[in-house]
C-alpha positions as CSV (number, residue, x, y, z in Angstrom):
1,M,350.8,55.1,122.1
2,E,354.3,55.8,120.9
3,N,355.6,55.3,124.4
4,I,354.1,51.8,124.6
5,D,355.5,50.9,121.1
6,E,359.0,52.2,122.1
7,L,358.8,50.1,125.3
8,K,357.8,47.1,123.4
9,Q,360.6,47.5,120.9
10,R,363.2,48.1,123.7
11,K,362.0,45.0,125.5
12,L,362.1,42.9,122.3
13,E,365.6,44.1,121.6
14,E,366.7,43.2,125.2
15,L,365.2,39.7,124.8
16,R,367.1,39.3,121.4
17,Q,370.3,40.3,123.0
18,Y,369.7,38.0,126.0
19,Y,369.0,35.0,123.7
20,E,372.0,35.8,121.5
21,A,374.3,35.9,124.5
22,R,372.8,32.7,125.8
23,K,373.3,31.0,122.4
24,E,376.9,32.1,122.3
25,L,377.5,30.8,125.8
26,M,376.0,27.4,124.9
27,K,378.3,27.2,121.9
28,R,381.3,27.9,124.1
29,L,380.2,25.4,126.6
30,E,379.8,22.7,123.9
31,A,383.2,23.5,122.5
32,E,384.8,23.2,126.0
33,K,383.0,19.9,126.4
34,Q,384.5,18.6,123.1
35,I,387.9,19.8,124.1
36,N,387.7,18.0,127.4
37,I,386.6,14.8,125.7
38,L,389.5,15.0,123.3
39,L,392.0,15.8,126.1
40,R,390.8,12.8,128.0
41,K,391.8,10.6,125.1
42,L,395.1,12.3,124.4
43,L,396.5,13.0,127.9
44,T,397.1,11.1,131.2
45,Q,395.2,12.2,134.3
46,E,398.3,14.0,135.7
47,A,398.8,15.8,132.4
48,R,395.2,17.0,132.3
49,E,395.6,18.3,135.9
50,R,398.7,20.2,134.9
51,L,396.8,21.8,132.0
52,K,393.9,22.7,134.2
53,N,396.3,24.5,136.6
54,V,397.9,26.3,133.7
55,R,394.4,27.4,132.5
56,L,393.7,29.0,135.9
57,V,396.9,31.0,135.7
58,N,397.5,31.7,132.0
59,Q,394.5,31.0,129.6
60,E,396.5,32.0,126.5
61,L,399.2,29.5,127.2
62,Y,396.5,26.8,127.9
63,Y,394.8,27.4,124.6
64,K,398.2,27.4,122.7
65,A,399.0,24.0,124.4
66,V,395.6,22.5,123.5
67,Q,396.0,23.7,119.9
68,N,399.4,22.1,119.7
69,I,398.2,18.8,121.3
70,V,395.3,18.6,118.9
71,A,397.6,19.4,115.9
72,L,399.9,16.6,117.0
73,A,397.1,14.2,117.2
74,Q,395.6,15.2,113.8
75,T,398.9,14.9,112.0
76,G,399.5,11.4,113.5
77,R,402.6,12.4,115.4
78,L,401.0,11.5,118.7
79,K,401.3,7.7,119.1
80,E,400.4,7.5,122.8
81,R,398.9,9.6,125.5
82,L,401.0,12.4,126.7
83,N,402.2,12.3,130.3
84,E,402.8,15.2,132.7
85,E,406.5,15.5,131.8
86,Q,405.8,15.8,128.1
87,V,403.1,18.4,128.8
88,K,405.6,20.3,131.0
89,K,408.1,20.3,128.1
90,L,405.5,21.5,125.7
91,L,404.4,24.3,128.0
92,L,408.0,25.3,128.6
93,T,408.6,25.6,124.8
94,L,405.4,27.5,124.3
95,S,406.1,29.9,127.1
96,E,409.6,30.6,125.8
97,R,408.5,31.6,122.4
98,K,408.5,35.3,122.6
99,E,409.0,37.9,120.0
100,T,412.6,38.8,119.3
101,R,413.3,42.5,119.9
102,I,415.9,44.3,118.0
103,I,417.4,47.2,120.0
104,R,419.4,49.7,118.0
105,K,421.8,52.0,119.8
């Protein structure tokens, strides 16, 4: 009998983990959907394509750029949709921000 109970418990735990993972995935997908809707309002088509390409190569830079664009929009500093050149400049400034290393000799 203990074997059956152990199997039931294990199966129940597997199902819980599966549903938790699925729930987390659904949250992430919904967040991505909201980001895409927002970017559609804030960027031109070419600028969105540029960001999509960056996302494929460097996700960290992509998320930094999205955060900056959203921050600009929320603070009211974004008066019109950003074009590709403006996004390029933003990406360049974000990619140049690196930690300063002090080398002592």
